N, C-alpha and C positions, 0 to 999 in steps of 0.2 A: 368166604363161600360166594360163588358166583350166582346172583339172582338172574333168572331168565329175563332178558330185556323184552319190554312190551313194544314190538314193532308195529308201526301203523301202516296197514296195507293200503290205506287211502291217501297216504302222503305222496307228494311229488318227489320226495327225497328217496333215492333207491335204498333197498334194504341194507346193502353193504355199508353205505354211509351212515345210516341210522345205527347200525351195529358198531361201526368204528367209533362214532361219537360217544356212544354209551360206554364202551370199554375204555376209551382214552380218558374220559371224565372220571370214571371209577378209579383208574390207576393214579391220576393226578391228585384225586381227593384222598387217596389212601384206602379207599374201600376195598380195592384189590391190592394186596400187599406183595412186595418184592419176594420173588422165589416161588410164588404160587403157580401151580400148573393149571393152564387153561384146558377146557374140554377139547377133545379132538374135533376136527372140522365136522365129521359126520355126526358126532354126538351133539354138538351145539346146534347144528342144522335141524336135527330131530327135535331138540328141545324147543326151538323157535318155530318149528313147523314150516321151514323154508328149505330150498334146495341147498346143496353144499357150496355152490358157486359164490353167493354173497358172503358166506362165512370165510371162504378162502381169500376173497378179495379184501375183506376187512382185516384178516390176519396179516396179509401181505403188506397192507398199508401200515399197520402197527409195527411190523418188522422194519420197514423202510425208515420209520421215524424214531426207531430205537426204544419203543415202549416194551417190546417183547423180544425174546430170542428163541430160536428153534434149535432143539437138540436132536440129532439123528436117533431114530427109533425110540424117542422118549416123548416128544411133543413140544408144546409151546409154553414158555415160562415168562413171568413178568420180571422185567428188569427194574432195579432201583432208579427212581427219577428225582428224588429229593436229596440233593447233595450240597452240603455246606461248603461255601467258598473257603479257601485257605490260602494264606500267603506262601508262595513258593520260596525256597531258600534263595538267598542273594546270589548274584552271579554277574558276570561281565555283561554290560548292556551292549546289544548289537549296534554296530556303527553304521550310520547311513552310507549308502554307496550311490554312485551315479546311476541314474535311471537308464536301463537298456532301451534301445530304440525299437519300436514295433516295426516289423518288416512291412514295407509298402511295395506292392508289385502290381502294376496295372496291365501286365501282358495277358494275352489270351492263351488259355490252356484248353486242350481238348477234353481233359478230365480234371475239372476244377473242384477240389475239396477245400474250398475257401471256408474259413471258420466262421465268417459272419455274413455270408450272402443269404438272401432270402429267395423264396419261391413265390412268384406272383401269378402263377397259372390260375389260381382260384381267386384272385383279387376281385372284389365286387365293384367293377368299374361303373356300371350303370347306377348303382346306389349312390356312389360318391359323386357322380356327375349331377344327379338329381339334388343331392344335399347342397352342393356348391351353388347350383342355380338358385335354390331357395335363399341362401345367405347373401348372395350378390344383390338380391332385390331389397335388402335391408340397408339403407344408407347409414344407419347408426354404427354399423360394424366398420365403417371407414374411419371412425374416430379412434383416438387413443383408447386402449383397454386397461383393465385392472392389471397392475404390475404383478400381482400374485397369481394371475390366471383368471379366466372367465369364471364367475361364480357358478354358472350352470354346469360347466365342464367339471369344476372341482367337486360339485355335488354328485355328479355321475361317477367320477373316479372313486370318491369316498364310498358310495353305495356298492360299487363293484368290489372294492378292496375288503369291505366288511363281509360281503356274502361269499366271495370266492377265494380270498387270500387270508381270511381270519384276522384282519387288522381291527384295532380299536381306534377309530379316528372319525373326525368330522371334516367337512370341507374347509373349516377354518384353519386346519393344520396343514393343508396341502399348498405347495408352492409349485407353479408350473414354469418351466424354462424351455428355451429354444434348443439347447444342447446340453450335454453333460458338463462341459467345462463351465458354462454359466452358473449352473447350480453348485458345482464344486467350489467355484470362486466365492459365491455368496456364502456357502457354508464355512469357508475359511474365515470370512469376516465375522460371521455369527459366533464362532467358537473362540475367537480371540479373547484372551483373558480367562477363559474357562479350560482350555486345552493347550498344551505345549508339545506333547509327544504323542504321535499317532502310531499305534501298532498295526501292521499289515500282514496279510497272509503271504508267505513266501514259499513257493511261487504264487503269483496272483496277477490281478489286473492293475495296471499302473497309472491310469489317468488321474484318479482321485489323489493317490499319494503324491504324484508328481506335482499336482496343483497345490497341495498342502506344503510340499517342500519349497516350492517357489514363493510361498507366502511366509516362509520363515519357521515352519514347524519342523521338529525333528521326526524323522521317519525311522521306525524300528521294525525291521523284518523279523517275523516270528515263524518258525518252521511248523510244518504240518505233521500230523500223524494219521493213522488210518481213518479216523472219524472226524478229522478237521484240525483246527488250530490247537496247538499245545497250550493248555491253560496255565501250566506251571511256568512256562516261558513268558506268558503274558503277564502274570503276577510279578515275576522277577524283572521284567523289562522296564518297569516304571512308567508305562504308557498310561495316559489318562483318557484315551479314546482308542477304539479299535475298528478297523474296516474289514468286513467279512462278507462272504457270499455263502450263507449256510445251507440253502436249499439245493444248490448244485455248484460246488466250488469250482471256480475257474483258475487253472485249467484241469485240475485233477478230477473233478466231477463227483467227489464224495458228498453225501448228505449228512449234515450234523445231526446226531441223535438228540432226543428230547433231554436226556440227562445232561449233555454238554451245553445245550441251549439254556437250560435253567441255571447251570453253573456259571455261564457267561453273564446272565442277568444278575446273579449274585455278585460276580466280580464288579459289575457296574454299580450295584447298590453299595457295596462295601468300600469302594474306592472313590465314589462320586464321578465315575467315568461315563463316557458315552459310547454307544455301539452304532456304527454306521452299517446298515444292512443293505447290500446290493442284491436285488431280486431280479436280475437281468433276464432270466428265462424261467421264472417261477411258474408261469402259466403253462409250461410245456413239460408235462410228465406223461410218459407213454404206457406205463404198466402200473396201475394203481392211481389213487387220487393225488392231485397236486399237494405237495407238502405245505402246510400252513406257515405263514411268515412268523419269524421270531418276534416281531413287534407286538403281536396280539397275545403273547403268552402271559403278560402281566398288565394290570391296570396302571396307567401312567408310566409305562416303561421308558427308560432313557434311550430309546432306539430311534435313530433317524433312518427312515425307510426311503430307498431310492429305486426308481424304476422308470420305464418309458414305454412308448408305443412303437418303438423302432422295429422290434421283432414281431410283435403281435399283430401289427397292421402294416406299417411301412416306415422306413427311416425318413422318407421324403416329407412326412408330416412335421418333423422337427418338434415333437412334443415329448418332453421329459418332465418328470415331477419328483418331488420329495415330500415326505410326511414328517413334519417336525413335532417333537414333544411339546406339549402345551407350555412348558416353562420357557421355551425359546421364542414363543410368539411375540412377547413384548419387545425383545431385542430385534426380531425381524422387522416389526412395524417401525421401530425407531430408525433402523438402517434404511428402510424403504423411504422414509421422509427425508432423512439426511442426504441420501445419494440421488434423490429424485428418480427412483427406479421407474422404468417403463416396461411394458410387456415385451418379452423377447421371443415369444412364439406367436405366429400369425393368428389374429382373431378369427379370421375366416376358417382356418384349420381347426381352431379350438371349438367353435360353435358347431361346425359340421361334425366333428368327432363326438360332441355332446349328443347330438341327435342320432348319430350312428349307434351310440350306446343306449340311449333312452328308448329307442324303438326296437331294441333287441337284436340289431344287426351284428353288434360286436360279439356277443355270446355265440351267435350262430357261426360267425366267421372263425372264432377260436376253435370251435368243435371241428370244423372242416379242416383247419390247418393242423390241429393235433393229429387227426387221422392221416393226413398226407405226410407229415413229418415222422409219424410212427412207422409208416410203411418204409420210408427211406432209412430210418434208424435201424429197423429190423433187417432190411436188405443189406445194409453196410455191415452189420454184425455177422450175418451169415456168410457174406462174401469174404471177409477177412479170415474167418475160421476155415472156410473151404480152401482158399488159395494160399494161406500162410501156415495153417496148421499150428504146430507148437512154436513156430518161429515168430509169432506176434502175440502179445498180451494186450487185451483191451480193458480199459477202465473208464469210469465216468459214464456208464451206460444208463439207459432208461429215462433220460431227461435231456432237455436242452437241445443244442444244435451241433454238437461235436462229440466225438469220442477221442480218447487219448490212446494212441497205439505205441506200445513199447516193443521195439524190434529186438528179438532174441533168436538169432540163427543157431543152427546145430553147432555144438562146441567142436565137433570133429572137423568142421569145415572152416573154422575161424582162420582168417588170414588167407584163405585160398582165393584165387582170382576166378570170379564167376561171371564176369562180363567185361567188356572192354573199358568200362568206366570206373567200377567200384569193387572193392573187396568186401566180403561178408564181414559184419561186425566192425565196420569202419565208423567214421564220425557222422553226426547228424547232418552236417553241412554237405558232406560228400554224398550221402544218401539222398538228400533233397535235390542236389545237382543231377544225380542219376535219374531221379523221377522227372525232373524238369526236361531232361533230354528226350524223354518219352512222351512229353506233352501232359505231364501230371503235376498238379500243384498240391504239395503237402507242406505243412508249416512246422518246422522244429519248435518245440516249446521252450527252447533255451532263453528266448527274450522275456519270458514271464518271471524269471528269477530277478530279484532286485539287486543282489550283490554278487552275481556270478557271471560276469561278461564272457568268460571263456568256457562256460558250460556247453558241452558238445555231445551229451549222451543221446543215443538214438531213440528219442521220444518225440512223437509227432501229434499235432492236433489235426484230426480229420473232420472237417465240416461236411455235413450232408444236407444243409438247408437249401443251397442254391443249385446243386447239381441235379440234372434230370434223372429220374428213376432208372431209365433204360441205359444210363451210362455208368451207374455205380459198379455193377459187377465186373464189367469189362475194364473199368479203370483200376479196380483192385487187382484183377488178374494181371494186367500189364505192370502194375507196381510190384507184384510178387516176382514176376520175371525179371524186372530191372534190378531187384535187390537180391534175389536168390539164384537167378540164372535159369 
């Protein structure tokens, strides 16, 4: 039976978050059991004495995270979240394959849907100029810094992660690095002797697995299903660590539901394995509350959390970080002493970022950027639907900085010549070339497969972060003309 939550009208926490927290905790504790039907939005709103909007937002967040399901003309039902881990039947272990090369293209495009460009139109230049002037007056910052990262910045990061990403961590667990590869290489050394085989999402992001492969680890590509990594394949792979992006999988964009997250933690517990969580765009969710990180779901979880300020502030800061499980900290400090590690991220950048966070500028900047990227996300969605109709399917929506477009032209026209360059339903390479000829950059997702160098299906990563708002619709219109005629 659902007890009416006691919402605090004087709290700074919005009603929908209070309601979401109440329901999520009740589901996880078992107070609300699997299969139970929740009250309708209007009914719960009336019981709580609030408008329907906060209830709808709370239900949408629970839907996104896999706590509940919606049945047409029936209502909302609680899904099972406590799932025992089970060893999958044996099978042939996936064989490592050469890493595909990420496309590099520095040419100028009139309509650039680059998947990792940023928008700096709202960048707080005056604030950063003031912060840097403050730090340059401190001669101590010209000395060597803490190899683990400036303590003040690590404290600010830990506080932010606890409040906004749901992590369970302290500054002692955070390691700051100047780039992703530095942290990945350090992680390879840390896990030596504990891990031999790394499972990865296929398709997925290849920097970390490539670094692990270079360090002698076996890389095991594991296929995806509708809600993320296939757990039975993970069990049968023999992996003793797994690399995932559960909040917004790259490149497919699905969100891993709570049931699978808990099952993944059970896999780690039962096998003694580690989970490497890449939260590259977890701050940016456009419809509903950001999905809490996997790391915070269990006390002392065997999760190595990785993130950066490249997308949330600017890649020019060169500040990345990871949150280590406490059990790995002695090994880190031993490695730090043995290798005479030095700080790899600028001390000036680190301290300036600390004050940017401590004084509330970071949270304010995030809010402004979410609104900007949400407008671009929604505009791109509308433009593709308007100009492509049924000839394109979009996935990976509502978060991050890209959408995945699958091109599906009308069957009756397959093979027909619709332009001087390309036939409908041809390869991704040819479609990308046709777009390029019109001054449009789109990226085939073929390079994200670990073991399919010849993959050429018409699936494309459309980035919306860096392109100007007033160019999005015209760019998509021109793309539809180039591909459909």
